[in-house]
C-alpha positions in Angstrom: -26.1 -21.8 44.7 -25.4 -25.1 46.2 -24.4 -26.5 42.6 -22.0 -23.4 42.0 -20.3 -24.3 45.6 -20.3 -28.0 44.5 -18.7 -27.1 41.0 -16.3 -24.7 42.6 -15.1 -27.4 45.3 -14.5 -30.2 42.6 -12.4 -27.8 40.4 -10.0 -26.9 43.2 -6.7 -28.8 44.2 -6.4 -30.0 47.8 -4.3 -27.1 48.6 -6.9 -24.6 47.4 -9.6 -26.6 49.3 -7.5 -26.1 52.5 -7.0 -22.6 51.8 -10.8 -22.2 51.3 -11.6 -23.9 54.7 -9.0 -21.9 56.4 -10.4 -18.7 55.1 -14.1 -19.5 56.0 -12.6 -20.4 59.6 -10.9 -17.2 59.7 -14.0 -15.4 59.2 -15.8 -17.4 61.8 -13.1 -16.7 64.1 -13.8 -13.1 64.3 -17.0 -13.5 65.8 -17.2 -11.6 69.3 -15.6 -8.5 70.0 -15.3 -6.8 66.6 -13.2 -4.0 65.5 -11.3 -2.8 62.3 -8.7 -5.6 62.9 -11.3 -8.3 62.7 -12.8 -6.3 59.4 -9.3 -6.5 57.8 -9.2 -10.2 58.7 -12.7 -10.8 57.2 -11.6 -8.9 54.0 -8.5 -10.8 53.7 -10.6 -14.0 54.1 -12.9 -13.0 51.4 -10.1 -12.0 48.9 -8.7 -15.6 49.3 -12.3 -17.0 48.7 -12.9 -14.8 45.6 -9.4 -15.8 44.4 -10.1 -19.5 44.8 -13.7 -19.1 43.2 -12.4 -17.2 40.1 -9.4 -19.8 39.6 -12.0 -22.4 39.9 -14.1 -21.1 36.9 -10.5 -20.7 34.9 -10.5 -16.8 34.9 -7.2 -15.8 33.9 -5.8 -12.7 35.6 -2.2 -12.1 36.7 -1.0 -11.8 40.4 2.4 -11.1 41.3 4.4 -14.1 42.3 1.3 -16.4 41.8 -1.7 -17.5 43.7 0.3 -19.4 46.3 2.4 -16.6 47.3 -0.7 -14.5 47.6 -2.5 -16.8 49.9 0.6 -17.6 52.0 0.9 -13.7 52.5 -2.5 -13.5 53.1 -1.9 -16.1 56.1 0.9 -14.1 57.4 -1.0 -10.8 57.2 -3.9 -12.6 59.2 -1.5 -13.9 61.7 0.0 -10.2 62.2 -3.5 -8.8 62.7 -4.5 -11.4 65.2 -1.5 -10.9 67.1 -2.1 -7.2 67.5 -5.6 -8.1 69.2 -4.3 -11.4 70.9 -4.9 -10.2 74.4 -8.2 -8.3 73.9 -10.1 -11.6 72.8 -10.7 -14.8 74.4 -7.7 -17.1 74.5 -9.6 -20.0 72.8 -10.9 -17.6 70.0 -7.4 -16.0 69.6 -5.8 -19.6 69.1 -8.5 -20.8 66.9 -7.7 -17.6 64.7 -4.1 -18.2 64.9 -4.4 -21.8 63.6 -6.6 -20.7 60.6 -4.0 -18.2 59.7 -1.2 -20.9 59.9 -3.7 -23.3 57.8 -3.8 -20.6 55.3 0.0 -19.8 55.3 0.9 -23.5 54.8 -1.7 -24.0 52.1 -0.5 -21.1 50.3 3.1 -22.4 50.7 2.0 -25.7 49.3 0.4 -24.1 46.4 3.4 -22.1 45.6 5.6 -25.4 45.5 3.3 -27.3 43.4 2.3 -24.8 40.6 4.1 -22.0 38.9 2.4 -18.4 39.0 -1.2 -18.0 37.7 -1.4 -21.8 37.2 -5.2 -23.2 37.4 -4.5 -26.6 35.3 -7.3 -26.6 32.8 -7.0 -30.5 32.5 -8.3 -30.7 36.3 -10.9 -28.2 35.7 -12.2 -29.8 32.5 -12.3 -33.1 34.2 -14.1 -31.9 37.4 -16.9 -30.6 34.8 -16.7 -34.3 32.7 -15.1 -32.7 29.9 -12.4 -35.0 28.0 -8.6 -33.7 28.9 -7.8 -33.9 25.2 -9.3 -30.7 24.7 -6.2 -29.0 26.3 -3.9 -30.2 23.4 -3.0 -27.7 20.9 -4.7 -27.8 17.8 -3.0 -28.9 14.5 -1.6 -25.9 12.5 -3.8 -25.9 9.3 -2.2 -24.9 6.1 -3.5 -21.6 4.7 -4.9 -23.3 1.6 -6.9 -25.8 3.7 -8.6 -23.0 5.9 -9.2 -20.9 2.8 -13.0 -21.6 1.6 -12.2 -20.6 -1.9 -9.4 -23.2 -2.2 -11.7 -26.0 -3.3 -13.0 -23.9 -6.3 -10.0 -22.1 -7.3 -8.0 -23.6 -10.4 -4.2 -24.0 -9.6 -2.3 -22.7 -12.6 -0.5 -25.4 -14.7 3.0 -24.4 -13.8 2.4 -24.8 -10.1 1.0 -28.3 -10.7 4.3 -30.1 -11.5 7.7 -29.1 -10.4 10.5 -28.7 -13.1 13.0 -31.4 -13.3 16.9 -30.2 -13.2 18.5 -30.5 -16.4 21.3 -33.2 -16.4 24.3 -32.7 -18.3 26.8 -35.4 -19.3 26.8 -39.2 -19.2 25.3 -40.8 -15.9 26.9 -44.0 -14.9 25.1 -47.3 -15.7 23.4 -48.1 -12.2 22.8 -51.8 -13.3 26.4 -52.7 -13.3 29.0 -52.3 -10.3 31.6 -49.6 -10.8 35.0 -50.7 -11.9 37.6 -49.7 -9.2 41.3 -48.9 -10.3 43.2 -51.1 -7.7 46.9 -50.0 -9.1 47.3 -52.9 -11.5 46.2 -55.7 -9.3 43.5 -57.9 -10.0 40.4 -57.9 -7.8 39.9 -60.3 -5.0 37.1 -62.9 -5.7 
């Protein structure tokens, strides 16, 4: 379990790490008087944590508008939920919860500005696991003949081994001598 958390932490970008910390703090801020509103906050925070964990494992799935927008939306939704119960909680707990929601929103905006939708750079995840980054390069395109296992044993017909030369008609100029130019009756300059 601890090894999995460490691998997840290493695979996350700084923005994703801030979002993870904010989600954990948002869960902690719900301790005390508990209602359906706090339950909704916990579900939002768990959703963000699951998203970050899946992205650290390079799981590919589509989210409308990308991860950053979803995380920022989770921060805004949490802030709205906190505002609904602001006066029913102790002031310090409500302010802590609002600060966590603001951190989540800011991390989502930063994530959105740095990466396009659904982007978890494979290079960073591979480097976190100690794998070389060159694995992300596109493989060279192989010709069908090279990938065909029977290509080594199959004989190539004689007509395919050489290309036919075009037929030449007429006399070709001698390339060893320079061509004579018609200068209109004037001798060439030397």
